[in-house]
N, C-alpha and C positions, 0 to 999 in steps of 0.2 A: 895573375887577376883572375877571379871566379866570380859567378852570380851566386846571389844569397838571397833567399826570400826574406821580406822584411820580417814576417813573422818567427823568424828563427833568431832575430838579433835585437828585438825589439817588444815591448809590450804597450800596448795602446789603450786609451781610455777618451772619452768624449768631456770637454768642457761642459761648463753649466752655466744656465741662466742665471745671473745674478740677482739677489733681492735688493729692490729699488730703496728700501729703506735703509739698506747698508752702505750706500753710495755716501763718500765725504768729498770735501773740497780738497781735502789732502791726505792720501793714503796711499795703498797698494794700487800700482796700475790695473786697470782691467784691460785686457789684450783679446781682442776679436778674432787675430790672425789678419786682418786688414789694418787696425791702428789701433790706437790706446784711446778708447772710447768715454773713460772716466776713471774715479780713484775710488777703493773700495777698503772695507774693514779688516779684510783678511785675503790671505794668497793662497794659490792652490800650487804653484811651482816655486821652489826654492833659488833653482839657478836656472841662468838661460837655457831653454829647452826647445827642441824640433817640435814646430807646430805646423799641421797641414790644414789649410782652409777647407772645410767640407761642404759645406754651402754657402749660399749667398749668391750676389747677383756678379758677373765677369771676373771672379776670383778664385773659384772652386780648383783645386789643387795646386794653388799656390803654395808656396814652402818657405815660413819665416823662422827666426830664432825669437824665443818671447824674451821680454825684459825681465831681469830678476825680480823675485818676491812678486809675482804678477798672478792675476786671477783670468782664467781663459775661460770664454764665454762658449757658448754651445754652437757656435758657429765653425769650430774649429774640433780638430782631435790631437792630442798631447802623445808625443813620440817618446817612451822612454827607452834609450838605448844601451844595450849591454856594451859597455864603454870599454871594455876589455877586447873587441873584436871590431867597434864601429867607433870611428872619429865622427862627432857630431857634425862639425862645420864641414868636414869632408862630404857627407851624405847631404848637408844643406847644398852644398856648391854643385853636385852632382845632380840634384833635383831641380836646381835652376837650370842646370846644362839639358837637362832631359826631363822636362815636366811632367806631374802625374794627372794632368787633366782629362788624359783617355782613361783613368778610372772612373769618371761620372757617369753614372748609371741613373741618374734622375730624369724621370720624365716630365712632370709639372713643374718640379723643380729641382733645380741643379744639386746634385749631392754625391759625396765619396763616404762610402762607410768602410768601417773597420776590417770589416772582413776583404773587403777587395784590397784595399790598402796591405793587410798582411800578405796578400799573394805578390803583390810587387816585387819583381827580381832588381835588388841593387849589384853592381859592379864593384867588388871589393878587392883592391890590392890589400897587401900586409900592411898591419896597423902603421908600422912606422912610415911607410909611404903615404899612406892618408894624411899622416900629420905632416908630413912635409908639404905635401899639394895644399892643405889647407891654410898652413901658415904662409905660403908664397901667397893666394888668393886674398887672404886675411889683410896682408901687410896691404894690399891695395885699399881694400875696403876702410882699413883704420886711416888711412893717409885722407881717403875721400871725406870720411866722416870728422875728421879734425879739421878740413877745411870748410865743411858746412858748418861746424861751431864757430869758426871764425866769420864766416858769411853772416852768422843770425847775431853775432856781437857788432859787426860792422853796421847791420841792419837796424839793431837796437840804438847804437849810437845816433844812426840819422833820423831815426823816429825821436828820440830825445833832443836832437838838435831843433826838429820842425816844431816840436811841442813847444821848447823854450823860447823861440821867436816868434811863433805867428798862433799859439793859444795863450801861453801867459804874458805874450808881448814882451819878452825881455831880450830884444835884439839890440846889436851895437846901437847906443846913444839914444835909448828908450827914457832915459831919467830927462833929456832936454826936449823931448817930444810933446807936443802939443795933441791931446786926446780930445775927440768929439764922439759922443755918444758911443764910448768904450772903444773906438778903434784911434789910431794916427790920423791926424788931419789930412796928410797928404797922401794917405791911402785910399783905394775905391774900391766899391762893390760895383761888380760889373755882369752881366749876363756872359755866360762862356764864349758864346758866338762874337761877342765885342773883345774879347780877351783873345782868343785863337780861333783859327779855322777849325772846324768840325765837320767831318764826313763820315761814313763807314764802308765797308767793304762790299764786296758784289752781292746782290740778293738772288743770284742765279745758283745753279749747282752744275758746273762744269763736270764734262764726262772724265774720269780717270783715265790715264794712259800707262801702259806698262814699261815703256822704254825712253827715257830723257824727259823732257818737260821740266815744270817748274812748281814747287810745293805749293799747296791752298791750305795756307794756315788757317784754322778757326780758333775760337775762344778756349777751346780743350786743350789746343796745342800750347796755352800760356802756362807755365809753371814756374812758381816761384821767383816769377820777375825776369824769365828768359823764355824763349821759343823752344820748345823740344820738337827737333828736325825729324824724330823718329816716329811721330804722329800722323803728320800730313801725307794725303796721296798727292801724286804730280798731276799737274794739268799741262795742256798744249801751250807751245809759246803763243799762238794766236789768241787763245782765250785770256792767258797771262797779260799780253799786250792791250787786250780791252778793258780787262778790271784795271791796269795801272793807269788809264784815261781817267778813271773815277778817283783811285787811291793816291797813287803817284808817290809811294813810299821813299822817304829819305831819312838819313841818320838824324835824331833828335825827336822823331815825330813818337808817339806814344799811341799803344794798343790797349784798347779796354774792353775785356769780355762782356759783351751786352745780353746774350742769349745762353741759358742753360745755368753755368756756373757764373754768375755775374758778380763783377770787380774784380777779377784779376787782370793785371796790367804788366806791360813791359816796356822799356825803352827800344827802340829801334835802332841796332847799328846796323846799317845796311851795308854788309858786307857780303850778302848773296842775293840773288833773284828769287822773289818769293810774292804771292798774292795772298789777300786777306778777303776771308768772310765770318760772318756773324761776330764782327768787333766794330765798334767805333774807334775812329782814328782822329786824334788831335795833332794840329801840325802847329806847334806854336812858332815856329820861325827863327829861334836863337835858343843857343843853350841854357841861360840863364832862367829864359821862361820854362824851357823842359823841365829843368831841375825843379823848380817851384813846384810847377804843375804835377809833376810825377809825383814828389812827396805829398801834396794837397790829396790827390786822388786815394793814395794810400794810406791816409790819417784814418786812425779808429772812428772820427766823428763823421767823417763823410764814406767811409764803408757800411757804417750803421746805418746812415740815411738811405744809401742805395738800396741795401737790404730792405727796407720798408717800402721803398717805393716801386719794388719790382712789381710786374703784372704779368697775366698769364696764367691760365689755369692748369696746363699739363706741362708748361716750361716757363722757368721765371726769364723774364726779357725787361730791359730798359732801353728806351725808345730814343731816337736819334733826336726827335724835336725837344723832348724832356730834357736832354742832355744840352742841346743848344739853349733852351731857357734858364738852365740853372744858374744861380747865382754864385761868384767866387769872390773872395776877398785876395784884392790886387795889392800888395806891398807897394813900396815907391821903387823908383828904378835904383837908386842908392842900395836899399837893402835886398832887393833882387840880386844885385851885383855882388854885395857881401855875402849872402847866403849861397850863391853859386861857388862862389870860389871855397866856401868852407865844406860844400857837399861834394864837390866834383871829385876830391881824391880820394874819400870813402866810396865812392860809387865806383871808380876806377879800381879801385883794389877787389871789392865784390866782383868785378867781371872778370879780374886776371883769377881770382881764386876759382870762379863757375869754369873758367878757359882750362885751368889746369886740371879740375875734376875730369871734363869733358873726355881730355887725352888720357887719364889714368883709367877711366871708365872702358874707354876703347882699349885700353892696353890689355887691360884684365877680361875683358868679354873676348879677346883675341885667343890669350893664354887657357882661359876656361875650357874648352872643347879639346884643345890639344893635351892639356894637364889629364883631363878625363879618360881620355882615349887610350893615354900610353904612348903618345906619339912624342911626347918630350919627356925624357926620363930625368929624375929627381934624386 
């Protein structure tokens, strides 16, 4: 292994600000380094390419691999490697392991320059070893990505089932159902507080502790329908017990982020202790109500309503009283039972795939530094 300056094995160029009039509904992906921000009439890179986020909020120094045939915005630096000496994916994993954020020299605004990036020294073994290491790690990422695709398909199945039953009203037995004012006569429209108990997490800011304790989960910890326990800090057991008197979480409860990123949700599977802040808590009382309410909260029409109802000048916010008064269409007990029976296996498979991905991610992250340091021979 030897250290090599990036400037000796790569050429660099900044991305460009795309012209607004060249955006399309369906075209080449516009990649900022953070995410795909739209679609465009032309592309800058033909093949997947190493991208370093050069400016922005919270991501400067992050390294990504662009989609093929994509347009790279001016937030990022494009790294064109000499592939006869450096494997792109090996360098990607090395930068994930040893990030480039130390190159940030921005004062008023965070930024990394090509000049500074070119001076960074990368640890390079022989090319054949680079490729073996990247192959091992890519296998993990491919498995994770395939599972994520399966999760998206299952989520689409769940969404389609909800729309078919509760938007188009084509639920089992709808042909023989009497409708009044457009809804089945034995269904109800209730205030949320009459449908299930609604409360929220703590309004206080308990002090973090360094050792032990219990995670304090906030709305920003809810990602893709699950809690990311890498995000929260830990609080004392005394603070946790005080918060639990208010929230009393249990399996089947639903958490709803009501501050900041409004509308992200997750179903609680209470297999570990945690407290909550900056979330509304729905306590349906039984699984069939949980399954319906979770689908209702995540439906396109309801999410759109929450997006228009948020208030707060500096931070988006949906109030507890607003949610308690919000009206919900409640199906008959029979339809709730049937829907729960149909949706339960879909949700169970999503949870199973998510758990597999959690384990794959942990295994990959344990291997990563050991492979990069040469502690594991390949």
